[in-house]
KEDO-261780 format. One line per field, with one value per residue (C-alpha): residue in one letter; x, y negated, z. Coordinates in pm, 1 decimal. Each point is the difference from the previous one (the first is absolute). Last residue first. Layout:
BEGIN
aa = A|...
px = X|...
py = Y|...
pz = Z|...
! end
This chain:
BEGIN
aa = P|R|Q|P|R|V|P|G|A|D|A|G|G|L|N|A|G|M|D|A|T|P|S|A|Q|P|S|A|Q|P|S|A|Q|V|E|L|G|D|I|L|A|R|C|R|E|L|N|Q|L|A|R|E|R|L|V|T|F|R|Q|R|L|R|E|T|C|A|D|R|E|D|W|L|R|D|L|E|A|L|L|P|G|T|E|R|R|A|V|G|T|L|A|P|A|G|V|V|Q|A|F|D|F|V|K|G|A|Y|P|L|P|L|V|P|V|G|A|S|A|A|F|M|V|F|H|L|R|M|G|V|A|F|D|L|H|R|M|L|G|A|I|Q|A|P|R|Y|A|R|N|L|I|R|A|T|E|P|A|N|M|A|S|L|V|A|H|A|H|T|I|D|G|R|E|M|P|V|F|V|T|Q|A|Q|L|R|C|T|M|F|D|A|A|N|A|L|L|E|H|Y|S|A|E|D|L|H|D|A|A|R|G|P|E|R|V|S|M|G|V|L|R|D|H|S|D|I|G|E|R|L|L|M|E|E|T|F|E|E|P|E|L|L|I|A|A|D|A|T|V|S|I|Q|R|G|V|G|A|N|E|L|V|L|V|S|E|H|D|R|V|T|L|D|T|L|N|E|V|V|E|R|V|V|R|I|E|A|R|D|T|L|P|G|A|G|I|A|Y|G|F|T|P|I|G|L|E|Q|A|L|R|V|P|R|L|V|A|S|A|Q|G|D|H|L|V|G|G|G|G|L|V|L|L|D|L|G|T|E|A|E|I|L|R|N|Q|S|V|G|T|Y|P|V|A|T|V|G|F|R|H|R|S|D|E|P|H|R|S|F|I|I|L|E|A|T|P|R|I|Q|R|L|G|N|L|V|C|T|L|I|A|E|D|G|L|N|L|G|G|Y|S|G|L|V|G|I|R|L|V|R|D|G|S|D|P|M
px = -570.4|86.0|348.4|7.8|93.7|312.3|-59.6|203.6|345.4|112.7|322.4|-67.8|320.9|-64.5|223.3|-171.9|-346.7|126.3|109.9|-343.6|-171.6|239.3|-84.8|173.5|-86.3|-278.7|254.2|-147.1|-68.1|-377.6|34.9|-178.4|321.3|139.4|-320.8|31.8|360.3|-82.9|-277.3|233.9|277.4|-242.8|-121.4|355.8|75.5|-308.8|83.5|358.3|-142.1|-85.7|367.1|109.1|-265.1|133.5|357.1|-98.6|-224.9|295.5|175.8|-310.2|-71.8|352.3|-29.4|-330.1|143.2|302.4|-233.5|-229.3|268.1|-162.3|-341.1|126.8|143.9|-323.6|-215.0|239.3|-19.6|-379.4|-17.8|250.1|-207.7|-340.8|99.2|-182.2|-328.8|30.8|127.7|312.1|377.9|26.8|129.4|252.2|16.0|293.0|-205.2|46.4|-23.4|-332.9|-127.2|82.6|-169.5|-311.8|-5.1|59.4|-325.7|-120.4|319.2|-76.4|200.7|152.8|19.9|214.0|-165.8|217.9|-300.1|69.9|19.4|-347.1|-146.9|163.5|-115.4|-355.9|54.9|92.8|-284.4|121.6|116.6|174.9|77.7|182.3|-2.2|-292.9|-119.2|202.4|-168.5|-340.2|120.7|32.0|-356.3|-98.8|176.6|-197.0|-329.4|-201.2|-332.3|-88.7|21.7|363.8|22.5|111.5|194.9|73.2|-344.6|81.5|243.5|20.5|-38.2|-206.7|-292.1|239.5|126.7|-354.8|-89.0|298.7|-118.7|-339.5|159.8|223.1|-309.6|-7.5|338.9|321.7|-129.8|234.7|-19.7|135.9|165.6|52.1|339.5|149.7|304.6|56.5|-350.9|-208.3|263.2|-35.8|-380.0|9.6|246.1|-204.4|-311.7|195.0|93.0|-352.0|-151.6|268.2|-102.7|-376.3|5.3|221.4|171.2|48.3|-248.3|236.8|-33.5|-344.5|-140.9|142.3|-136.4|242.5|163.1|187.0|126.9|113.4|161.1|-68.1|172.8|-255.4|-28.8|-186.1|-298.5|-206.2|-379.3|-41.8|-136.2|298.9|241.5|-174.9|19.6|373.2|31.5|104.6|179.9|40.8|289.1|159.2|-7.5|326.6|47.2|-352.1|144.5|164.5|367.6|223.8|87.1|48.3|-105.5|178.1|-227.0|-33.9|-328.6|-44.7|-224.7|304.3|160.3|-310.1|-6.2|375.1|-19.7|-297.5|196.0|275.1|-224.1|-202.4|-6.1|78.1|-120.9|5.9|-199.3|-171.4|0.8|182.3|-231.7|-307.6|112.2|158.8|-283.0|-265.1|184.6|55.0|-367.8|-102.5|255.5|-101.9|308.5|61.1|48.1|116.9|87.3|44.0|-6.9|229.5|-177.6|-52.2|-31.1|-221.5|13.2|-332.5|10.2|-361.7|115.2|231.6|-287.9|-213.9|271.6|21.6|-378.8|0.0|307.2|-196.1|-244.6|262.5|223.8|-269.8|-67.8|363.6|233.5|111.5|-145.8|229.5|57.5|44.8|-162.4|-52.1|33.6|-185.5|134.5|-132.8|-362.2|-248.4|-195.2|59.9|-344.9|-181.8|208.1|-83.2|-369.3|22.7|174.3|-287.8|27.0|22.8|333.0|149.1|-211.0|61.9|134.4|29.2|180.0|-86.0|232.3|-204.9|-349.1|90.7|177.0|-300.4|-237.4|232.1|-1.4|232.1|185.9|154.8|98.1|13.0|248.0|-13.5|349.2|57.4|257.6|205.3|290.1|-96.7|-363.6|111.0|188.2|-296.4|-222.6|249.0|42.0|-372.3|-47.4|260.6|-159.1|-337.2|151.9|133.8|-330.7|-184.6|-343.5|-51.9|-40.1|337.5|161.2|177.4|-25.4|104.4|-105.1|182.7|-144.8|236.7|-183.2|-24.2|175.7|302.2|73.7|58.6|-231.4|30.5
py = -3461.3|368.0|102.3|272.3|350.5|136.4|320.1|306.0|8.9|268.1|176.8|-69.5|34.1|-260.2|-261.8|47.4|-39.5|-300.7|-176.5|56.5|-133.0|-293.8|-125.3|-333.5|-248.5|-161.3|-72.1|70.4|-308.1|40.6|347.3|279.0|168.5|-23.1|158.2|284.8|56.2|13.6|252.4|224.9|-27.7|90.6|303.4|118.5|-60.9|189.7|300.4|-12.1|52.3|357.1|62.5|-121.9|222.1|297.2|-60.0|0.0|291.1|215.7|-48.6|78.7|306.5|133.6|-38.0|187.3|279.0|41.3|46.9|232.9|246.3|311.1|-122.5|-62.7|350.2|171.1|-218.3|56.9|378.4|-16.6|-196.6|221.6|310.9|-158.3|-151.3|274.2|-123.8|-333.2|-354.6|-50.2|-18.7|-42.2|-313.4|-61.2|-355.9|-227.3|-318.6|-79.9|364.2|48.7|-321.8|128.9|334.0|-180.9|-229.4|294.8|170.5|295.2|-37.6|138.8|-226.4|156.8|-255.1|-46.2|-299.9|-311.8|-234.2|-110.3|366.2|65.5|-309.8|85.4|361.5|-117.6|-260.9|257.6|241.9|360.4|41.0|191.0|-181.9|71.1|-116.3|-234.1|-256.2|-284.4|78.0|-116.7|-359.7|36.5|134.2|-310.0|-223.7|160.7|-81.6|288.9|170.9|290.6|368.6|84.5|376.4|226.8|324.8|266.0|160.6|74.8|275.8|237.5|-295.6|15.6|-190.4|-277.4|-38.4|-34.3|-241.1|-215.7|12.8|-142.7|-262.5|-117.6|-143.1|-276.7|-117.2|-9.3|289.9|98.7|367.3|49.6|335.4|96.6|138.2|305.4|-82.0|328.6|145.0|-308.9|-109.4|327.1|-18.8|-352.0|103.2|305.4|-217.4|-243.4|269.8|145.1|-338.6|-40.5|317.6|-31.4|-352.1|60.1|-332.7|-114.3|-288.6|-184.0|-371.5|44.4|184.2|312.9|-89.8|-90.6|148.6|-171.7|176.1|-138.4|235.8|-70.5|154.1|10.3|-266.5|-225.9|233.9|-68.5|23.6|-299.5|-216.1|113.0|-133.9|-337.0|-13.0|69.0|-308.5|-44.5|-332.1|-199.6|61.0|-287.0|74.5|-98.6|329.9|-61.0|-213.0|304.6|-54.4|-191.7|125.1|-276.0|58.9|-167.1|-24.7|271.5|165.0|284.3|230.1|214.5|-308.5|-55.9|358.8|1.5|-326.0|129.8|307.5|-233.0|-139.2|-300.0|-211.5|-370.5|-230.5|-362.3|-213.8|315.1|11.7|331.5|154.6|-96.0|142.9|320.5|77.0|-51.5|226.9|268.6|0.6|54.6|276.3|190.6|144.4|-216.3|177.8|-245.9|-353.1|-170.3|-373.9|-192.9|-329.5|-51.9|-379.4|-187.5|-367.8|-134.8|-107.5|97.6|284.4|121.9|-11.0|201.6|265.3|18.6|27.3|299.5|156.1|174.6|154.8|104.9|159.0|200.6|332.1|83.1|-188.7|-354.4|-101.6|183.3|-265.8|-369.7|-136.6|-259.5|-358.1|-266.8|-354.3|-356.9|107.5|-268.0|218.6|361.6|77.8|-185.2|177.8|331.4|-83.3|-95.4|327.1|192.2|207.7|375.6|-20.9|-331.9|-81.6|-308.8|-49.2|-322.8|45.3|154.4|298.4|307.0|-139.8|-179.9|312.0|221.9|-240.4|-23.5|373.7|61.8|-314.2|-313.4|-168.2|-381.6|-186.8|-375.8|-119.3|-199.5|234.3|12.5|248.8|151.4|17.8|174.5|256.8|67.2|46.9|243.2|187.6|50.4|89.9|275.1|137.5|-7.4|202.5|258.1|11.4|99.0|-94.0|-307.2|-248.5|-30.9|182.1|-320.4|-372.8|-300.5|-346.7|-310.6|-351.5|-276.7|-273.2|-328.5|-334.4|65.2|321.0|-213.5|115.4|331.8
pz = -1350.6|7.9|-102.7|-263.0|117.8|-158.8|-192.4|88.6|156.4|-239.8|89.4|366.0|203.6|264.7|-162.4|-337.8|147.3|194.7|-315.4|-154.4|310.5|27.6|-350.5|-44.0|-275.6|203.1|275.5|339.8|213.8|-34.0|156.9|-187.0|-111.4|351.4|129.0|-247.3|99.7|369.1|-71.2|-198.5|256.8|278.3|-194.0|-51.5|367.9|110.4|-215.1|131.3|349.9|-100.1|-81.4|343.7|155.2|-195.0|120.2|367.8|-81.8|-102.5|333.6|203.5|-213.2|51.5|378.0|3.5|-216.5|227.5|296.6|-195.6|-113.1|154.6|-112.7|-351.4|-23.9|104.3|-224.2|-289.9|43.0|22.3|-324.5|-185.0|84.2|-70.4|-336.0|-195.7|145.6|-179.6|48.4|-210.0|-12.3|375.5|165.1|277.3|135.5|-81.6|11.5|-370.4|-105.8|174.3|-159.0|-348.3|71.4|117.9|-304.7|-233.5|96.7|212.6|201.6|347.1|230.8|313.5|278.2|308.4|170.3|-7.0|7.2|-358.5|-102.3|134.7|-163.7|-334.6|6.1|67.0|-270.6|-262.9|70.4|-7.7|355.1|272.0|325.0|327.2|361.2|-44.9|255.4|-153.1|-332.3|121.6|-31.6|-378.3|3.0|196.9|-252.1|-282.8|173.2|136.3|-70.8|226.6|-89.0|70.4|-52.7|283.8|2.2|263.3|-33.1|-364.5|105.0|-297.6|-235.4|-322.5|156.1|106.6|-354.8|-134.0|281.0|-95.7|-360.3|94.2|223.8|-284.7|-171.3|262.2|-121.4|203.4|209.7|286.4|98.9|351.4|68.9|364.0|84.2|167.9|-216.2|-183.5|38.3|-70.5|-252.0|-190.7|5.7|-144.6|-272.5|-95.4|-21.3|-216.6|-251.0|4.1|-85.6|-267.8|-179.3|42.3|-140.9|-302.8|-64.2|-359.1|37.2|231.3|-81.9|-150.4|300.1|166.6|345.3|274.2|308.9|281.4|311.9|333.6|250.3|366.5|298.8|274.8|272.2|-243.3|6.5|-310.2|2.9|-232.9|280.6|207.1|-260.0|-4.1|380.2|-13.4|-219.0|-360.4|26.1|-319.2|-236.9|-200.1|-373.6|-171.4|-186.3|-135.1|-283.2|-157.3|-70.4|-243.2|-349.5|-257.8|-361.4|-291.4|-301.5|-262.9|91.6|-246.8|203.0|76.7|153.7|211.7|127.7|69.1|194.2|196.5|111.4|117.9|272.5|118.6|-313.4|-35.2|-275.0|-110.1|-242.1|-123.0|-380.3|-50.9|260.2|-203.9|-334.2|131.4|241.6|-269.5|-245.0|263.2|95.9|-363.5|-42.6|314.4|171.7|307.1|332.4|101.2|106.3|336.2|62.5|230.3|-79.2|-374.7|-29.5|-245.2|-97.5|-130.2|-365.8|-69.7|-228.0|277.1|248.2|-243.4|-31.3|378.9|38.9|-241.4|160.1|276.8|-245.9|-253.2|264.2|177.3|-171.2|-62.2|229.9|66.1|337.6|240.8|261.6|11.7|-175.0|-271.0|126.3|-198.0|36.9|-16.9|-25.3|-105.5|-239.4|94.7|141.3|-280.8|-261.9|165.0|-7.5|-365.5|-81.0|155.5|316.9|51.7|178.2|111.2|304.6|215.9|351.5|197.8|330.6|336.6|-41.5|82.6|-57.1|-321.4|-126.0|77.7|-173.4|-300.9|-77.2|-295.8|101.5|-145.6|326.7|7.3|219.7|55.6|85.6|320.4|152.4|-322.5|19.4|333.7|-109.1|-319.5|207.2|227.2|-306.2|-157.4|329.0|58.1|-366.7|26.0|315.2|-178.2|-283.4|245.9|185.5|-317.5|-133.6|214.3|-285.1|-164.7|-287.0|-105.7|-69.3|209.2|-117.6|116.5|27.7|119.1|189.9|-185.1|-26.8|220.1|-188.9|-311.4|-274.9|-185.0
! end
């Protein structure tokens, strides 16, 4: 990498991006903002599943990484000074190999690679496990967002030291969700409002029985309508969530008390919506995260380890599963949590102070990596020294990965 005074730093950012999920777009928003804080003049390139969407949302160069040839990937990565993987849950069955393909190529090209608060699991496929183990071992530096990811990577055979920080989206700044926006969705802001998040089974939750968890959530919505005299607001984090929200609504005894957000919103607007809520119940991790960040008493529904892990971190109650048989415990927890809502809000505020400090560690690790690479590229640097390798050791990386050769 040449001296930063000679050429603009070029950084690639890779993940499940492209407008598919508001949680992933929240992560990308925070990663890009963080990189701009570190190096305001850097050229940022998004490796996206839907580049046109990413270009439109973020106003930067975006390139595809799925369904493209090796030569096209090489062309996209040539000239990069750093490839950032993540954040978010990118290392799971059905996706890990595809998302790690550009990372493996970057390592072969000598481009430093940074795992930015990534999430792992479920990971059971042998071929996926082998790819994850090989590529993760060779990341220049790595942070993960939760302890669940540490266990998944260790079970996959990853032997390097793994640092737990926090999800990048913890640092998302909310935008205002106005009264007018509520009215357009048919929501009366003078009512008590309970937010609810549902999701499709999908690859990350293929064990879910649709009819069972739809009935569970319908029972919860009806209970809150009666107990709190509240209106339920279904908040889709993916467009496909709308279908499942309708299924829950159709199973309710009082569907007229519920509304489903139908318009498209930015992640920061959904985070801003949380200030209108009195209570929240949710499956989607980032819905739960946004609610908790706003101090809204929230009951996470742990369809996956990442949701259970987050519930433990913020001190929120969590069930043992998401199925019809959990109806009794769910309603009991809702009742208790409502009665203890003031204490819950205070606890969430205290926990999020710590979580934000952990999320900032991702930025500091990335800053240290970039600083080290620039020192290495400086004409004054000793040719015998290898700051990148030293930095990998200082930051806890068991294998700092290949050192990128200096360009002429």
